[in-house]
VEXGU-204892 format. One line per 3 residues: number of its first residue (from 0); their letters; for each residue x, y, z of N, C-alpha, C. Coordinates in Angstrom, 1 decimal. Layout:
REM residues N
NUM = A = X Y Z X Y Z X Y Z | ...
***
This chain:
REM residues 214
0 = MKV = 24.7 202.9 83.3 24.0 203.3 82.1 22.6 202.9 82.1 | 21.7 203.8 82.0 20.3 203.5 82.1 19.7 203.1 80.8 | 18.9 202.1 80.8 18.3 201.6 79.5 16.8 201.9 79.6
3 = ASP = 16.3 202.6 78.6 14.9 203.0 78.6 14.0 201.8 78.5 | 13.0 201.8 79.3 12.0 200.7 79.3 11.3 200.7 77.9 | 11.1 199.5 77.3 10.4 199.4 76.0 9.0 200.0 76.2
6 = NRA = 8.4 199.8 77.4 7.0 200.3 77.6 6.9 201.8 77.7 | 8.1 202.4 78.1 8.1 203.8 78.3 8.6 204.6 77.1 | 9.4 203.9 76.3 10.0 204.5 75.2 9.0 204.5 74.0
9 = ESK = 8.6 205.7 73.5 7.7 205.8 72.4 8.3 206.5 71.3 | 8.2 205.9 70.1 8.7 206.5 68.9 7.8 207.7 68.5 | 8.3 208.5 67.7 7.5 209.7 67.2 6.3 209.2 66.4
12 = DQK = 6.4 208.1 65.7 5.3 207.5 65.0 4.2 207.1 65.9 | 4.5 206.5 67.0 3.5 206.0 68.0 2.8 207.2 68.6 | 3.5 208.3 68.9 2.9 209.5 69.5 1.9 210.1 68.5
15 = DQY = 2.4 210.1 67.2 1.5 210.6 66.1 0.2 209.8 66.1 | 0.3 208.5 66.2 -0.9 207.6 66.1 -1.8 207.8 67.4 | -1.1 208.0 68.5 -1.9 208.3 69.7 -2.7 209.6 69.6
18 = HHG = -2.0 210.6 69.0 -2.6 211.9 68.9 -3.7 211.9 67.9 | -3.6 211.1 66.9 -4.7 211.0 65.9 -5.4 209.7 66.1 | -6.6 209.7 66.8 -7.3 208.5 67.1 -7.7 207.7 65.8
21 = DLK = -7.9 208.5 64.7 -8.3 207.8 63.5 -7.4 208.3 62.4 | -6.1 208.0 62.5 -5.0 208.5 61.6 -5.2 208.0 60.2 | -5.6 206.8 60.1 -5.8 206.2 58.7 -6.8 207.0 57.9
24 = NAL = -8.0 207.2 58.5 -9.0 208.0 57.7 -8.6 209.4 57.6 | -7.9 210.0 58.5 -7.4 211.4 58.4 -6.5 211.5 57.2 | -5.6 210.5 57.1 -4.7 210.6 55.9 -5.4 210.4 54.6
27 = IEA = -6.4 209.5 54.6 -7.2 209.3 53.3 -7.9 210.6 52.9 | -8.4 211.3 53.9 -9.1 212.6 53.7 -8.1 213.6 53.2 | -7.0 213.7 53.8 -5.9 214.6 53.4 -5.5 214.3 51.9
30 = AEG = -5.3 213.1 51.7 -4.9 212.6 50.3 -5.9 213.0 49.3 | -7.2 212.8 49.6 -8.3 213.2 48.7 -8.2 214.7 48.3 | -8.0 215.5 49.4 -7.9 217.0 49.2 -6.7 217.3 48.3
33 = LLE = -5.6 216.7 48.6 -4.4 217.0 47.8 -4.5 216.5 46.3 | -5.2 215.4 46.1 -5.4 214.9 44.8 -6.3 215.8 44.0 | -7.3 216.4 44.7 -8.2 217.3 44.1 -7.5 218.6 43.7
36 = EKG = -6.6 219.0 44.5 -5.9 220.3 44.2 -4.8 220.1 43.2 | -4.0 219.1 43.2 -2.8 218.9 42.4 -2.8 217.8 41.4 | -3.7 216.8 41.6 -3.7 215.6 40.8 -2.7 214.6 41.2
39 = AKE = -2.8 213.4 40.5 -1.9 212.3 40.9 -0.4 212.6 40.6 | -0.1 213.3 39.6 1.2 213.5 39.1 2.0 214.3 40.2 | 1.4 215.2 40.9 2.1 216.0 41.9 1.8 215.6 43.3
42 = FSL = 1.2 214.4 43.4 0.8 213.9 44.8 2.1 213.6 45.6 | 2.0 214.0 46.9 3.2 213.9 47.8 2.8 213.3 49.1 | 3.4 212.2 49.4 3.2 211.6 50.7 3.6 212.5 51.9
45 = REC = 4.7 213.2 51.7 5.2 214.2 52.7 4.2 215.3 52.9 | 3.6 215.8 51.9 2.6 216.8 52.0 1.3 216.3 52.8 | 0.9 215.1 52.5 -0.2 214.5 53.2 0.1 214.5 54.7
48 = ARR = 1.3 214.0 55.0 1.8 213.9 56.4 1.7 215.3 57.1 | 2.2 216.3 56.3 2.3 217.7 56.9 0.9 218.2 57.2 | -0.1 217.9 56.3 -1.5 218.4 56.5 -2.1 217.8 57.7
51 = VGV = -1.8 216.5 58.0 -2.4 215.8 59.1 -1.6 216.1 60.4 | -0.3 216.5 60.3 0.5 216.8 61.4 1.2 215.6 62.0 | 1.6 214.7 61.0 2.4 213.5 61.5 3.7 213.4 60.6
54 = TPT = 4.5 212.5 60.9 5.7 212.3 60.1 5.4 211.4 58.9 | 6.2 211.6 57.8 6.1 210.7 56.6 6.2 209.2 57.0 | 7.0 208.9 58.0 7.2 207.5 58.4 5.8 207.0 59.0
57 = AVA = 5.1 207.8 59.6 3.8 207.4 60.2 2.8 207.0 59.1 | 2.9 207.8 58.0 2.1 207.5 56.8 2.5 206.2 56.2 | 3.8 206.0 56.0 4.3 204.8 55.5 3.9 203.6 56.3
60 = HHF = 3.8 203.8 57.6 3.4 202.7 58.5 2.0 202.1 58.1 | 1.1 203.0 57.7 -0.2 202.5 57.3 -0.4 202.1 55.9 | 0.3 202.8 55.0 0.1 202.6 53.5 1.3 202.2 52.7
63 = GNA = 2.5 202.2 53.3 3.7 201.7 52.6 4.3 202.8 51.8 | 3.6 203.4 50.9 4.1 204.5 50.0 3.0 205.3 49.4 | 3.3 206.2 48.5 2.3 207.1 48.0 1.3 206.3 47.2
66 = SGL = 1.7 205.2 46.5 0.8 204.4 45.7 -0.2 203.7 46.6 | 0.2 203.3 47.8 -0.6 202.6 48.7 -1.7 203.6 49.3 | -1.3 204.8 49.5 -2.3 205.8 50.0 -3.3 206.2 48.9
69 = VTA = -2.8 206.4 47.7 -3.8 206.7 46.6 -4.7 205.6 46.4 | -4.2 204.4 46.4 -5.1 203.2 46.3 -6.1 203.1 47.3 | -5.8 203.5 48.6 -6.7 203.5 49.7 -7.8 204.5 49.4
72 = VAA = -7.5 205.6 48.9 -8.5 206.6 48.5 -9.4 206.1 47.4 | -8.9 205.4 46.4 -9.7 204.8 45.4 -10.6 203.7 45.9 | -10.1 202.9 46.8 -10.9 201.8 47.4 -12.1 202.4 48.2
75 = VSF = -11.8 203.4 49.0 -12.8 204.0 49.9 -13.8 204.7 49.0 | -13.4 205.3 47.9 -14.3 206.0 47.0 -15.2 205.0 46.3 | -14.7 203.9 45.9 -15.5 202.8 45.2 -16.6 202.3 46.2
78 = AEF = -16.2 202.2 47.5 -17.1 201.7 48.5 -18.3 202.7 48.7 | -17.9 204.0 48.7 -18.9 205.1 48.8 -19.8 205.1 47.5 | -19.2 204.9 46.4 -19.9 204.8 45.1 -20.9 203.7 45.1
81 = AKL = -20.5 202.5 45.6 -21.4 201.3 45.6 -22.5 201.6 46.6 | -22.3 202.3 47.6 -23.3 202.6 48.6 -24.4 203.5 47.9 | -23.9 204.4 47.1 -24.8 205.3 46.4 -25.7 204.6 45.4
84 = LRA = -25.0 203.6 44.7 -25.8 202.8 43.7 -26.8 202.0 44.4 | -26.5 201.4 45.5 -27.4 200.5 46.2 -28.6 201.4 46.8 | -28.3 202.6 47.2 -29.4 203.5 47.7 -30.3 203.8 46.5
87 = ALK = -29.8 204.1 45.4 -30.6 204.4 44.2 -31.5 203.2 43.8 | -30.9 202.1 43.9 -31.6 200.8 43.5 -32.7 200.6 44.5 | -32.5 200.8 45.8 -33.5 200.6 46.8 -34.7 201.6 46.6
90 = RSV = -34.3 202.9 46.3 -35.4 203.9 46.1 -36.2 203.5 44.9 | -35.6 203.0 43.8 -36.3 202.7 42.6 -37.3 201.6 42.9 | -36.9 200.6 43.7 -37.8 199.5 44.0 -39.0 200.0 44.8
93 = HND = -38.7 200.9 45.8 -39.7 201.5 46.6 -40.7 202.3 45.8 | -40.2 203.1 44.9 -41.0 204.0 44.0 -41.6 203.3 42.8 | -41.2 202.0 42.6 -41.6 201.3 41.4 -41.2 202.0 40.1
96 = SDS = -40.0 202.5 40.1 -39.4 203.2 39.0 -38.3 202.3 38.3 | -37.8 202.8 37.2 -36.8 202.0 36.5 -35.5 201.9 37.2 | -35.2 200.7 37.7 -34.0 200.4 38.5 -32.7 200.7 37.8
99 = LEA = -32.6 200.3 36.5 -31.4 200.4 35.7 -31.1 201.9 35.5 | -32.2 202.6 35.2 -32.0 204.1 34.9 -31.6 204.8 36.2 | -32.1 204.3 37.4 -31.8 204.9 38.6 -30.3 204.7 39.0
102 = ICE = -29.8 203.5 38.7 -28.4 203.2 38.9 -27.5 204.1 38.0 | -27.9 204.2 36.8 -27.1 205.0 35.8 -27.1 206.5 36.2 | -28.2 207.0 36.6 -28.3 208.4 37.1 -27.4 208.6 38.3
105 = AYL = -27.4 207.6 39.2 -26.5 207.7 40.4 -25.1 207.7 40.1 | -24.7 206.9 39.1 -23.3 206.8 38.6 -22.9 208.2 38.1 | -23.6 208.8 37.3 -23.3 210.1 36.7 -23.3 211.2 37.8
108 = RFA = -24.2 211.1 38.7 -24.3 212.1 39.8 -23.0 212.0 40.7 | -22.6 210.8 41.0 -21.3 210.7 41.8 -20.2 211.3 41.0 | -20.0 211.0 39.8 -18.9 211.5 39.0 -18.9 213.1 38.9
111 = ERK = -20.1 213.6 38.8 -20.3 215.1 38.8 -19.9 215.7 40.1 | -20.4 215.2 41.2 -20.3 215.8 42.5 -18.9 215.5 43.2 | -18.3 214.4 42.8 -17.0 214.1 43.4 -15.9 213.8 42.3
114 = PAR = -15.6 214.8 41.5 -14.7 214.6 40.3 -13.3 214.1 40.7 | -12.8 214.6 41.8 -11.4 214.1 42.2 -11.4 212.7 42.6 | -12.4 212.2 43.4 -12.5 210.8 43.7 -12.7 210.0 42.5
117 = YRV = -13.6 210.4 41.6 -13.9 209.7 40.4 -12.6 209.5 39.6 | -11.8 210.5 39.4 -10.6 210.4 38.6 -9.7 209.3 39.2 | -9.5 209.4 40.5 -8.6 208.4 41.2 -9.1 207.0 41.1
120 = MFS = -10.4 206.8 41.1 -11.0 205.5 41.1 -10.7 204.8 39.8 | -10.6 205.5 38.7 -10.4 204.9 37.4 -9.1 205.2 36.7 | -8.3 206.1 37.2 -7.0 206.5 36.6 -5.9 205.6 37.2
123 = DGI = -5.1 205.0 36.3 -4.0 204.2 36.8 -3.0 205.0 37.6 | -2.5 206.0 37.0 -1.6 206.9 37.7 -0.6 206.2 38.6 | -0.6 206.5 39.9 0.3 205.8 40.8 -0.5 204.8 41.6
126 = RDR = -1.7 204.5 41.3 -2.5 203.5 42.0 -2.0 202.1 41.8 | -2.1 201.3 42.8 -1.7 199.9 42.8 -2.8 199.0 42.3 | -2.8 198.6 41.0 -3.9 197.8 40.4 -4.0 196.4 41.0
129 = SNA = -3.0 195.9 41.7 -3.0 194.6 42.2 -3.6 194.5 43.7 | -3.9 195.7 44.2 -4.4 195.8 45.6 -5.8 195.0 45.7 | -5.8 194.1 46.7 -7.0 193.3 46.8 -8.2 194.1 47.3
132 = DYN = -8.1 195.0 48.2 -9.2 195.8 48.7 -9.8 196.7 47.6 | -8.9 197.3 46.8 -9.4 198.1 45.6 -10.1 197.2 44.6 | -9.6 196.1 44.3 -10.2 195.2 43.3 -11.6 194.7 43.8
135 = AAW = -11.7 194.4 45.0 -12.9 193.9 45.6 -14.0 195.0 45.6 | -13.5 196.3 45.9 -14.4 197.4 45.9 -15.0 197.7 44.6 | -14.2 197.7 43.5 -14.7 198.1 42.2 -15.6 197.0 41.7
138 = LDA = -15.2 195.7 42.0 -16.1 194.6 41.5 -17.4 194.6 42.2 | -17.4 195.0 43.4 -18.7 195.1 44.2 -19.6 196.1 43.5 | -19.1 197.3 43.1 -19.9 198.3 42.5 -20.4 197.8 41.1
141 = FEI = -19.5 197.2 40.3 -19.9 196.7 39.0 -21.0 195.7 39.1 | -20.9 194.8 40.1 -21.9 193.7 40.2 -23.3 194.3 40.5 | -23.4 195.5 41.1 -24.7 196.1 41.3 -25.4 196.3 40.0
144 = LLN = -24.6 196.9 39.0 -25.1 197.1 37.7 -25.4 195.8 37.0 | -24.4 194.8 37.1 -24.5 193.5 36.4 -25.8 192.8 36.9 | -26.1 192.8 38.2 -27.2 192.0 38.7 -28.5 192.7 38.3
147 = TVK = -28.5 194.0 38.1 -29.7 194.7 37.7 -30.0 194.4 36.2 | -28.9 194.3 35.4 -29.1 193.9 34.0 -29.6 192.5 33.9 | -29.0 191.6 34.7 -29.5 190.2 34.7 -31.0 190.1 35.0
150 = VRL = -31.5 190.8 35.9 -32.9 190.8 36.2 -33.7 191.3 35.0 | -33.2 192.3 34.4 -33.9 192.9 33.2 -33.9 191.9 32.1 | -32.9 191.0 32.0 -32.8 190.1 30.9 -33.4 188.7 31.3
153 = GNV = -34.0 188.6 32.5 -34.7 187.4 32.8 -33.9 186.5 33.9 | -33.0 187.1 34.6 -32.3 186.4 35.7 -31.5 185.2 35.2 | -31.0 185.4 34.0 -30.2 184.3 33.4 -28.7 184.6 33.4
156 = ETE = -27.9 183.7 33.8 -26.4 183.9 33.9 -25.9 183.7 32.4 | -25.8 184.7 31.7 -25.3 184.6 30.3 -24.2 185.6 30.0 | -23.5 185.3 28.9 -22.5 186.3 28.5 -23.2 187.6 28.0
159 = DAW = -24.4 187.5 27.5 -25.1 188.7 27.1 -25.3 189.7 28.2 | -25.6 189.2 29.4 -25.7 190.1 30.6 -24.4 190.8 30.9 | -23.3 190.0 30.9 -22.0 190.6 31.2 -21.7 191.6 30.1
162 = ARA = -21.9 191.3 28.9 -21.5 192.2 27.8 -22.4 193.5 27.8 | -23.7 193.3 28.1 -24.5 194.5 28.2 -24.1 195.4 29.4 | -23.8 194.7 30.5 -23.4 195.5 31.7 -22.1 196.2 31.4
165 = LSI = -21.2 195.6 30.7 -19.9 196.2 30.4 -20.1 197.4 29.4 | -21.0 197.2 28.5 -21.2 198.3 27.5 -21.8 199.5 28.2 | -22.7 199.3 29.1 -23.4 200.4 29.9 -22.3 201.1 30.8
168 = WSA = -21.6 200.3 31.5 -20.5 200.8 32.4 -19.5 201.6 31.7 | -19.1 201.1 30.5 -18.1 201.8 29.7 -18.7 203.1 29.1 | -19.9 203.1 28.7 -20.6 204.3 28.2 -20.7 205.4 29.2
171 = LHG = -21.1 204.9 30.4 -21.3 205.9 31.5 -19.9 206.5 31.9 | -18.9 205.7 31.9 -17.5 206.2 32.2 -17.1 207.2 31.2 | -17.3 206.9 29.9 -16.9 207.8 28.9 -17.7 209.1 29.0
174 = FAT = -19.0 209.1 29.2 -19.8 210.3 29.3 -19.3 211.1 30.5 | -19.2 210.4 31.7 -18.8 211.2 32.9 -17.4 211.8 32.7 | -16.5 211.1 32.1 -15.1 211.7 31.9 -15.2 212.9 31.0
177 = LEN = -15.9 212.8 29.9 -16.0 213.9 29.0 -16.8 215.1 29.6 | -17.8 214.8 30.3 -18.6 215.8 30.9 -17.8 216.6 31.9 | -17.0 215.9 32.8 -16.2 216.6 33.8 -15.1 217.4 33.1
180 = ARK = -14.7 217.0 31.9 -13.6 217.8 31.2 -14.3 218.9 30.4 | -15.6 219.0 30.4 -16.3 220.0 29.7 -16.1 219.8 28.2 | -16.1 218.6 27.7 -15.9 218.3 26.3 -17.3 217.9 25.6
183 = LDF = -18.4 218.1 26.3 -19.7 217.8 25.7 -20.6 219.0 25.4 | -20.1 220.2 25.8 -20.9 221.4 25.7 -21.4 221.6 24.2 | -20.5 221.3 23.3 -20.9 221.5 21.9 -22.1 220.7 21.4
186 = LKA = -22.5 219.7 22.2 -23.6 218.8 21.8 -24.9 219.4 22.2 | -24.9 220.4 23.1 -26.1 220.9 23.6 -27.0 221.5 22.6 | -26.5 222.2 21.6 -27.3 222.9 20.6 -27.9 221.9 19.7
189 = PLR = -27.2 220.9 19.1 -27.8 220.0 18.2 -28.8 219.0 18.9 | -28.6 218.8 20.2 -29.5 217.9 21.0 -30.6 218.8 21.7 | -30.6 220.1 21.5 -31.5 221.0 22.1 -31.6 220.8 23.6
192 = SET = -30.4 220.8 24.2 -30.3 220.6 25.6 -29.7 221.9 26.2 | -30.4 222.6 27.0 -30.0 223.8 27.6 -29.1 223.6 28.8 | -29.2 222.5 29.5 -28.5 222.2 30.7 -27.7 220.9 30.7
195 = DAD = -26.8 220.7 31.6 -26.1 219.5 31.7 -27.0 218.3 32.1 | -28.0 218.6 32.9 -28.9 217.6 33.4 -29.8 217.1 32.2 | -30.2 218.0 31.3 -31.0 217.6 30.2 -30.1 216.8 29.2
198 = LRR = -28.9 217.1 29.1 -28.0 216.4 28.2 -27.8 215.0 28.8 | -27.7 214.8 30.1 -27.6 213.5 30.7 -28.8 212.7 30.5 | -30.0 213.3 30.6 -31.2 212.6 30.4 -31.3 212.0 29.0
201 = KFL = -31.0 212.8 28.0 -31.0 212.3 26.6 -30.0 211.2 26.3 | -28.8 211.4 27.0 -27.8 210.3 26.8 -28.4 209.0 27.4 | -28.9 209.0 28.6 -29.4 207.8 29.2 -30.6 207.2 28.5
204 = KSL = -31.4 208.1 27.9 -32.6 207.6 27.1 -32.1 206.8 26.0 | -31.1 207.3 25.3 -30.5 206.6 24.1 -29.8 205.3 24.6 | -29.0 205.4 25.7 -28.2 204.3 26.1 -29.1 203.1 26.6
207 = LTP = -30.2 203.4 27.2 -31.0 202.4 27.8 -32.2 201.9 27.0 | -32.3 202.4 25.8 -33.4 202.1 24.9 -33.6 200.6 24.7 | -32.5 199.8 24.5 -32.6 198.3 24.4 -33.3 197.7 25.6
210 = ERS = -32.9 198.2 26.8 -33.5 197.6 28.0 -34.9 197.9 28.2 | -35.3 199.2 27.8 -36.7 199.6 27.9 -37.6 198.8 27.0 | -37.1 198.3 26.0 -37.9 197.5 25.0 -38.1 196.1 25.4
213 = Q = -37.4 195.6 26.4 -37.5 194.2 26.8 -38.9 193.9 27.3
***
């Protein structure tokens, strides 16, 4: 009786991984597309595997379960989000413009242009809230806003800075969520805003008035 050599015997999962040099990122990309099409409630690990051309077991090897894959999408999205905020901050310093306003504009721009990722980033759904990578990614993004507020308030580590950063972050999230759901259109007439961009500008002007008066 012949025994297959461990070096020669390859599982289907291993072949899948060899075939996809970057399987992990391919699965995250497929998951993002599926979440955009169907939302978290109808998210399927099996469908993600089918789209990439691997077995569900291969997906589980990287992410454990559907919650793990959705959480990975959220963590990657927060990392991209933080990169966008940092770029906006850097441009504002270079152009000698309002750094806090630049960060807030970048926040709303990300939510508008990548609504599926934005929903996954903040929606509990099937996401694993205890995941260390996810928690580190969202805290990194929040601290960009927090540190900018601290500078505006005099570089002092105070509860006021944390509270103000939280209020701005929460207001931005509420506006972005309502805007993506088209729940703000009724405000355009009373605010004399003909476009979404004009409505955002007036929202930010009102939101940041306390900082502008510093």
